[in-house]
C-alpha positions as a Markdown table, in Angstrom:
| # | Residue | x | y | z |
|---|---|---|---|---|
| 1 | Met | 2.8 | -30.0 | 314.9 |
| 2 | Ser | 0.6 | -29.0 | 317.8 |
| 3 | Ala | -3.2 | -28.9 | 317.3 |
| 4 | Pro | -4.8 | -25.4 | 317.0 |
| 5 | Lys | -6.0 | -23.7 | 320.2 |
| 6 | Pro | -9.9 | -23.5 | 319.8 |
| 7 | Ser | -11.1 | -19.9 | 319.4 |
| 8 | Ile | -13.7 | -19.7 | 321.9 |
| 9 | Leu | -16.4 | -16.9 | 322.1 |
| 10 | Leu | -19.1 | -15.8 | 324.2 |
| 11 | Ala | -22.4 | -14.4 | 322.8 |
| 12 | Phe | -25.0 | -12.4 | 324.7 |
| 13 | Asp | -28.5 | -11.7 | 324.0 |
| 14 | Phe | -29.1 | -8.4 | 325.8 |
| 15 | Gly | -32.2 | -7.6 | 327.4 |
| 16 | Leu | -33.4 | -5.2 | 330.0 |
| 17 | Arg | -34.3 | -7.8 | 332.4 |
| 18 | Asn | -32.6 | -11.0 | 331.2 |
| 19 | Ile | -29.3 | -11.6 | 329.2 |
| 20 | Gly | -28.8 | -14.9 | 327.6 |
| 21 | Val | -25.3 | -16.2 | 327.3 |
| 22 | Ala | -24.2 | -18.9 | 325.2 |
| 23 | Thr | -20.6 | -20.3 | 324.2 |
| 24 | Gly | -19.1 | -21.3 | 321.0 |
| 25 | Gln | -15.9 | -22.3 | 319.3 |
| 26 | Arg | -14.7 | -21.7 | 315.8 |
| 27 | Ile | -12.9 | -25.0 | 315.1 |
| 28 | Thr | -16.3 | -27.1 | 315.1 |
| 29 | Arg | -18.7 | -23.9 | 314.5 |
| 30 | Thr | -20.9 | -25.1 | 317.3 |
| 31 | Ala | -22.5 | -23.2 | 320.0 |
| 32 | Thr | -24.1 | -24.1 | 323.7 |
| 33 | Glu | -26.5 | -22.2 | 325.8 |
| 34 | Leu | -24.7 | -21.4 | 329.1 |
| 35 | Ala | -26.9 | -19.4 | 331.4 |
| 36 | Thr | -29.5 | -16.4 | 331.7 |
| 37 | Leu | -28.4 | -13.5 | 333.8 |
| 38 | Arg | -30.6 | -11.1 | 335.6 |
| 39 | Ala | -30.3 | -7.4 | 334.7 |
| 40 | Arg | -31.8 | -4.3 | 336.1 |
| 41 | Asp | -32.6 | -1.7 | 333.2 |
| 42 | Gly | -30.2 | -3.7 | 331.1 |
| 43 | Val | -27.5 | -3.7 | 333.9 |
| 44 | Pro | -26.1 | -7.1 | 334.7 |
| 45 | Asp | -24.3 | -8.1 | 337.8 |
| 46 | Trp | -21.0 | -7.6 | 336.1 |
| 47 | Arg | -19.2 | -10.0 | 338.6 |
| 48 | Glu | -21.2 | -12.8 | 336.8 |
| 49 | Val | -20.2 | -11.5 | 333.3 |
| 50 | Ala | -16.5 | -11.4 | 334.9 |
| 51 | Thr | -16.9 | -15.0 | 336.3 |
| 52 | Leu | -18.0 | -16.3 | 332.7 |
| 53 | Ile | -15.3 | -14.6 | 331.1 |
| 54 | Asp | -12.5 | -16.0 | 333.4 |
| 55 | Glu | -13.8 | -19.1 | 333.0 |
| 56 | Trp | -14.2 | -19.3 | 329.3 |
| 57 | Arg | -11.3 | -17.2 | 328.3 |
| 58 | Pro | -12.9 | -16.2 | 325.1 |
| 59 | Asp | -11.3 | -14.4 | 322.1 |
| 60 | Val | -14.3 | -12.6 | 321.2 |
| 61 | Leu | -17.6 | -11.4 | 322.8 |
| 62 | Leu | -20.6 | -11.3 | 320.6 |
| 63 | Val | -23.7 | -9.1 | 321.4 |
| 64 | Gly | -26.8 | -9.6 | 319.4 |
| 65 | Leu | -28.1 | -6.5 | 317.5 |
| 66 | Pro | -31.7 | -6.4 | 317.3 |
| 67 | Leu | -32.4 | -4.2 | 314.0 |
| 68 | Asn | -35.7 | -3.8 | 312.7 |
| 69 | Met | -36.7 | -5.5 | 309.7 |
| 70 | Asp | -35.9 | -2.5 | 307.3 |
| 71 | Asp | -32.3 | -2.3 | 308.5 |
| 72 | Thr | -33.1 | 0.6 | 311.1 |
| 73 | Lys | -32.0 | 0.5 | 314.7 |
| 74 | Ser | -34.5 | 0.1 | 317.4 |
| 75 | Asp | -34.1 | 1.6 | 320.8 |
| 76 | Met | -33.1 | -1.7 | 322.0 |
| 77 | Ala | -30.4 | -1.7 | 319.3 |
| 78 | Glu | -28.9 | 1.4 | 320.6 |
| 79 | Arg | -28.8 | 0.0 | 324.3 |
| 80 | Ala | -27.4 | -3.3 | 323.0 |
| 81 | Glu | -24.6 | -1.0 | 321.6 |
| 82 | Arg | -24.1 | 0.5 | 324.7 |
| 83 | Phe | -23.8 | -2.9 | 326.6 |
| 84 | Ala | -21.2 | -4.1 | 323.7 |
| 85 | Lys | -19.2 | -0.9 | 324.5 |
| 86 | Gln | -19.4 | -1.6 | 328.5 |
| 87 | Leu | -18.2 | -4.9 | 327.8 |
| 88 | Lys | -15.0 | -3.9 | 325.6 |
| 89 | Arg | -14.1 | -1.3 | 328.2 |
| 90 | Arg | -14.6 | -3.5 | 331.4 |
| 91 | Phe | -13.0 | -6.5 | 330.0 |
| 92 | Asp | -10.7 | -5.2 | 327.2 |
| 93 | Cys | -11.8 | -7.9 | 324.8 |
| 94 | Glu | -12.8 | -7.8 | 321.3 |
| 95 | Val | -16.5 | -7.2 | 320.7 |
| 96 | Ala | -18.5 | -7.9 | 317.9 |
| 97 | Leu | -22.2 | -7.1 | 317.2 |
| 98 | Val | -24.2 | -9.7 | 315.2 |
| 99 | Asp | -27.5 | -9.1 | 313.4 |
| 100 | Glu | -30.1 | -11.1 | 315.7 |
| 101 | Arg | -33.3 | -10.4 | 313.9 |
| 102 | Leu | -35.6 | -13.2 | 314.6 |
| 103 | Thr | -33.6 | -14.9 | 317.2 |
| 104 | Ser | -36.0 | -14.3 | 320.1 |
| 105 | Phe | -38.8 | -15.4 | 317.9 |
| 106 | Glu | -37.2 | -18.6 | 317.1 |
| 107 | Ala | -36.0 | -19.3 | 320.5 |
| 108 | Lys | -39.6 | -19.1 | 321.9 |
| 109 | Gly | -40.4 | -21.5 | 319.2 |
| 110 | Leu | -37.8 | -24.0 | 320.5 |
| 111 | Ser | -38.8 | -23.7 | 324.1 |
| 112 | Arg | -41.5 | -22.6 | 326.4 |
| 113 | Asp | -39.2 | -22.0 | 329.3 |
| 114 | Ile | -38.6 | -18.5 | 329.5 |
| 115 | Asp | -35.4 | -18.3 | 331.1 |
| 116 | Ala | -34.2 | -20.7 | 328.5 |
| 117 | Gln | -35.3 | -18.9 | 325.5 |
| 118 | His | -32.8 | -16.0 | 326.4 |
| 119 | Ala | -29.9 | -18.4 | 326.4 |
| 120 | Ile | -31.3 | -20.1 | 323.3 |
| 121 | Ala | -31.5 | -16.8 | 321.5 |
| 122 | Ala | -27.9 | -16.1 | 322.7 |
| 123 | Arg | -26.9 | -19.6 | 320.9 |
| 124 | Leu | -28.4 | -18.6 | 317.8 |
| 125 | Ile | -26.3 | -15.2 | 317.9 |
| 126 | Ala | -23.3 | -17.3 | 318.1 |
| 127 | Glu | -24.5 | -19.9 | 315.2 |
| 128 | Thr | -25.1 | -16.7 | 313.3 |
| 129 | Tyr | -21.6 | -15.4 | 313.6 |
| 130 | Leu | -20.0 | -18.7 | 313.2 |
| 131 | Gly | -21.9 | -19.7 | 310.3 |
| 132 | Asp | -20.9 | -16.2 | 308.4 |
| 133 | Thr | -17.7 | -17.4 | 306.4 |
| 134 | Thr | -16.2 | -13.8 | 306.7 |
| 135 | Lys | -15.7 | -14.4 | 310.6 |
| 136 | Arg | -13.6 | -17.6 | 310.4 |
C-alpha cells in the first residue's frame, strides 16, 4: 500500500501593492510563508505566480476574502474575488475563497517587517482553511 500523496495548496493574501503567498499541505495541516509578490493596482507579475504554481503543483489555490466584520463585502473583497477568478482562468486550478478577517491585523502583531506581514497573512489564510474540518 502506497502512502497518500500530500495535498498541496497555495494561499494568496491579495493586496493592491503586495500579494503574500504561503504554501500548505493537508496531511499535517501546516502552512509556511513563501514570498511577497509586488503588484500594480492588484495585478501581479503573472510569470512569478506561474513559477510558484509550477514549482509547488498545488491541488487548490486559496485567496483571502477580506469581509467586513458585519459579513458585508468591502471593495477589496470584490477585487480579491476578481483576482481569484483570474487565477482560475489563467491556471485552470481549483480556487477557494477563505474568510480572512483580522489576518492582516494578526500578521502585524507577529512581525514588524512589512514584506513578511503579507506572507504571514497568507500563511494564516492557509491555516484557517486547513483548520476547517469541512475542507479536509
